[in-house]
C-alpha positions as CSV (number, residue, x, y, z in Angstrom):
1,M,-72.2,44.3,-31.8
2,A,-74.9,42.7,-32.0
3,K,-76.8,41.5,-35.1
4,S,-79.9,43.6,-34.7
5,D,-77.8,46.5,-33.7
6,Q,-75.8,46.4,-36.8
7,N,-78.8,46.4,-38.8
8,Q,-79.8,49.2,-37.1
9,V,-76.6,51.0,-38.4
10,L,-77.1,49.6,-41.9
11,R,-80.2,51.1,-41.9
12,A,-80.1,54.9,-40.7
13,L,-76.8,55.0,-43.0
14,P,-78.5,56.3,-46.0
15,I,-79.6,58.7,-43.9
16,I,-76.5,59.8,-42.1
17,V,-74.8,59.8,-45.5
18,G,-77.7,62.4,-47.4
19,G,-78.2,64.6,-44.5
20,L,-74.0,65.1,-44.0
21,A,-73.6,65.3,-48.0
22,G,-76.2,67.9,-47.5
23,V,-75.1,69.9,-45.0
24,L,-71.4,69.9,-46.7
25,L,-73.3,70.9,-50.0
26,F,-74.6,74.0,-48.0
27,V,-71.6,75.2,-46.6
28,N,-69.6,74.7,-49.5
29,R,-72.3,77.0,-51.1
30,L,-71.8,79.7,-48.4
31,L,-68.2,79.9,-48.0
32,T,-67.8,80.3,-52.3
33,P,-67.5,83.8,-53.0
34,E,-68.6,83.8,-56.8
35,L,-70.8,81.1,-58.3
36,T,-70.2,79.7,-61.8
37,D,-72.4,78.0,-63.8
38,S,-70.7,74.4,-63.8
39,Q,-71.1,74.9,-59.7
40,A,-74.5,75.9,-59.3
41,R,-75.1,72.4,-61.9
42,S,-73.2,70.4,-59.1
43,D,-74.8,71.4,-56.3
44,A,-78.3,70.9,-57.6
45,L,-76.8,67.1,-58.8
46,G,-75.5,66.8,-55.3
47,V,-79.0,67.8,-53.1
48,I,-80.6,65.3,-56.0
49,L,-78.4,62.6,-54.5
50,S,-78.6,63.6,-51.0
51,A,-82.2,63.8,-51.0
52,V,-82.1,60.3,-52.6
53,L,-80.2,58.5,-50.1
54,I,-82.0,60.1,-47.5
55,L,-85.4,58.7,-49.1
56,T,-83.7,55.3,-49.6
57,G,-82.9,55.0,-45.9
58,L,-86.4,55.8,-44.8
59,L,-87.6,53.1,-47.5
60,W,-85.6,50.8,-45.5
61,Q,-87.0,51.9,-42.4
62,Q,-89.9,50.7,-43.3
63,I,-89.4,47.9,-45.7
64,Q,-86.9,46.2,-42.9
65,P,-88.5,45.6,-39.8
66,R,-86.6,45.5,-36.7
67,P,-86.2,42.4,-35.0
68,P,-88.8,42.0,-31.9
69,E,-87.3,43.0,-28.4
70,S,-86.9,39.8,-26.4
71,V,-86.9,39.9,-22.5
72,D,-85.2,38.0,-19.6
73,L,-88.4,35.4,-18.7
74,I,-89.6,35.5,-15.1
75,G,-88.7,31.9,-12.9
76,E,-86.6,29.3,-12.9
77,E,-84.9,26.8,-15.2
78,G,-86.3,23.8,-14.2
79,F,-87.5,19.8,-16.1
80,E,-90.2,18.2,-14.8
81,L,-91.4,15.1,-15.9
82,E,-94.7,12.9,-14.7
83,P,-92.5,10.3,-12.4
84,T,-94.9,7.6,-13.4
85,L,-94.6,7.7,-16.8
86,P,-92.6,4.7,-18.6
87,D,-89.2,5.3,-19.2
88,A,-89.8,5.1,-23.1
89,V,-92.3,7.8,-23.0
90,K,-90.2,10.3,-20.4
91,T,-87.6,9.9,-23.2
92,E,-89.7,10.9,-26.3
93,L,-90.9,13.7,-23.8
94,A,-87.5,14.8,-23.2
95,W,-85.7,14.8,-26.9
96,A,-88.9,16.9,-28.2
97,S,-88.5,19.4,-25.7
98,H,-84.9,19.4,-26.3
99,L,-85.3,20.0,-29.7
100,L,-88.0,22.7,-29.2
101,L,-86.3,24.8,-26.7
102,T,-82.7,25.0,-28.8
103,N,-84.1,24.9,-32.8
104,T,-87.1,27.5,-32.3
105,V,-87.4,30.8,-29.8
106,T,-89.5,28.8,-26.9
107,R,-88.4,29.2,-23.8
108,S,-91.1,27.6,-21.4
109,L,-92.8,24.5,-22.7
110,I,-95.7,22.2,-21.1
111,V,-97.2,19.1,-22.2
112,W,-100.6,18.4,-21.1
113,Y,-102.2,15.7,-21.9
114,N,-105.6,13.7,-20.1
115,G,-106.0,16.0,-17.6
116,R,-102.2,15.9,-16.3
117,V,-99.4,17.7,-16.9
118,L,-96.3,15.4,-17.6
119,L,-93.6,17.6,-18.6
120,R,-93.0,21.2,-17.6
121,R,-89.5,22.3,-19.1
122,G,-87.5,25.6,-19.5
123,I,-87.7,28.7,-17.5
124,L,-90.6,28.1,-15.1
125,P,-92.9,29.6,-12.4
126,D,-94.4,28.3,-9.1
127,K,-97.5,27.3,-10.1
128,R,-97.4,23.9,-11.6
129,E,-101.0,23.0,-12.3
130,V,-102.4,23.4,-15.4
131,T,-106.4,24.4,-15.7
132,P,-107.5,24.8,-19.4
133,G,-108.7,28.0,-19.9
134,P,-111.4,29.0,-22.6
135,I,-108.0,29.3,-25.2
136,L,-107.4,25.8,-24.2
137,Q,-110.5,24.0,-24.8
138,R,-111.0,25.6,-28.5
139,V,-107.8,24.1,-29.5
140,L,-108.5,21.0,-27.8
141,E,-112.4,21.3,-29.5
142,K,-111.2,22.6,-33.0
143,Q,-108.0,20.9,-33.4
144,K,-106.4,23.5,-34.7
145,P,-103.1,25.6,-33.1
146,V,-103.6,28.8,-31.7
147,Y,-100.3,31.4,-32.0
148,L,-100.9,34.6,-29.7
149,V,-98.4,36.8,-31.2
150,A,-98.5,39.0,-28.5
151,L,-99.3,37.5,-25.1
152,K,-99.8,41.0,-23.5
153,L,-102.2,42.1,-25.9
154,Y,-104.8,39.2,-25.3
155,P,-106.9,39.4,-22.6
156,G,-107.4,35.8,-22.3
157,K,-103.8,35.8,-21.0
158,V,-104.7,35.2,-17.4
159,E,-105.3,31.7,-18.0
160,F,-102.0,30.9,-18.7
161,D,-100.4,31.8,-15.3
162,Y,-98.4,28.4,-15.2
163,L,-95.9,30.1,-17.7
164,P,-93.9,33.2,-16.6
165,E,-95.8,36.2,-16.4
166,N,-93.9,37.8,-18.4
167,T,-94.4,35.5,-21.4
168,Q,-94.0,37.3,-24.9
169,G,-95.6,34.9,-27.4
170,L,-97.5,31.4,-27.1
171,I,-98.2,28.6,-29.0
172,C,-101.0,25.9,-28.1
173,H,-101.0,23.1,-30.6
174,P,-103.2,19.6,-29.9
175,I,-101.4,16.3,-29.3
176,G,-104.6,14.5,-30.1
177,N,-108.1,15.3,-29.0
178,Q,-106.5,14.7,-25.2
179,G,-103.8,17.1,-25.1
180,V,-101.9,20.4,-26.0
181,L,-98.7,21.5,-26.0
182,I,-98.2,24.6,-24.8
183,L,-95.1,27.0,-25.7
184,G,-93.7,30.4,-24.4
185,A,-91.7,32.5,-26.3
186,N,-89.7,35.8,-24.7
187,A,-90.0,38.1,-27.7
188,P,-93.2,38.9,-29.3
189,R,-93.8,37.7,-33.4
190,S,-90.9,35.5,-33.3
191,Y,-92.3,32.4,-34.3
192,T,-92.1,32.1,-37.9
193,R,-94.0,29.5,-40.6
194,Q,-91.3,27.0,-40.4
195,D,-91.1,26.8,-36.3
196,E,-94.9,26.3,-36.6
197,N,-94.6,23.2,-39.1
198,W,-91.6,22.5,-36.9
199,I,-93.8,22.3,-33.7
200,G,-96.8,20.3,-35.6
201,A,-94.9,17.4,-36.6
202,I,-93.3,16.8,-33.0
203,A,-97.0,17.6,-31.8
204,D,-98.2,14.3,-34.0
205,K,-95.5,12.7,-33.0
206,L,-96.2,13.0,-29.4
207,E,-99.4,12.3,-30.2
208,N,-98.5,9.1,-31.5
209,T,-96.7,8.1,-28.4
210,L,-98.7,9.4,-25.9
211,S,-102.1,7.5,-27.5
212,Q,-100.3,4.2,-27.0
213,W,-99.3,4.8,-23.5
214,S,-102.9,5.7,-22.7
215,K,-104.2,3.2,-24.5
216,S,-102.1,0.5,-22.4
217,V,-102.9,2.4,-19.4
218,S,-107.0,1.6,-20.0
219,D,-106.0,-2.2,-21.1
220,E,-104.2,-2.8,-17.8
221,Q,-106.9,-1.0,-15.9
222,T,-109.6,-3.0,-17.6
223,N,-107.8,-6.2,-17.1
224,L,-107.7,-5.9,-13.1
């Protein structure tokens, strides 16, 4: 049984036990031909305990939220790197994407930098081109990440047609002022604060590598 199913059973257990105890007390009361004072006191105590168990179960249902339901993303597993990149940059991108896919809820990942898609990895649709829409533009301008906890609720999701169409959650994190790290999850509200910090640290590391590479390319073009 999955962990989420075990939690669901535990949340329902006090309600089940309290309800069953209440029913048994009621049946016992009906089958008792002569009620004594001591039994009346015991029945009252039993009713109180059953009510407490049921109330506890109802509180658990609210206090312990159910984990978000995940879906199977629509697309094919893929790993694509810009072929003109130096080997060192390819290695850095491969390393970073592997860490994100294996240590967070990320299932689709894109690195867009200086107008080019440098990396696509995970579950991917057919479309490869990234056209920055309002959300990506805001990330670049404000230099702050955007976390869309439930992508289907946002009208702006149409700009992310280069991710699986049923992507549930999304993080766009700036890579300096020239690029964006785009992460898609298969469950809503699934990224934790620790995940966000982890993503930010990796984005900073990529920014250092990609800015040096971009500068070297510019210097080479200037010297030609």
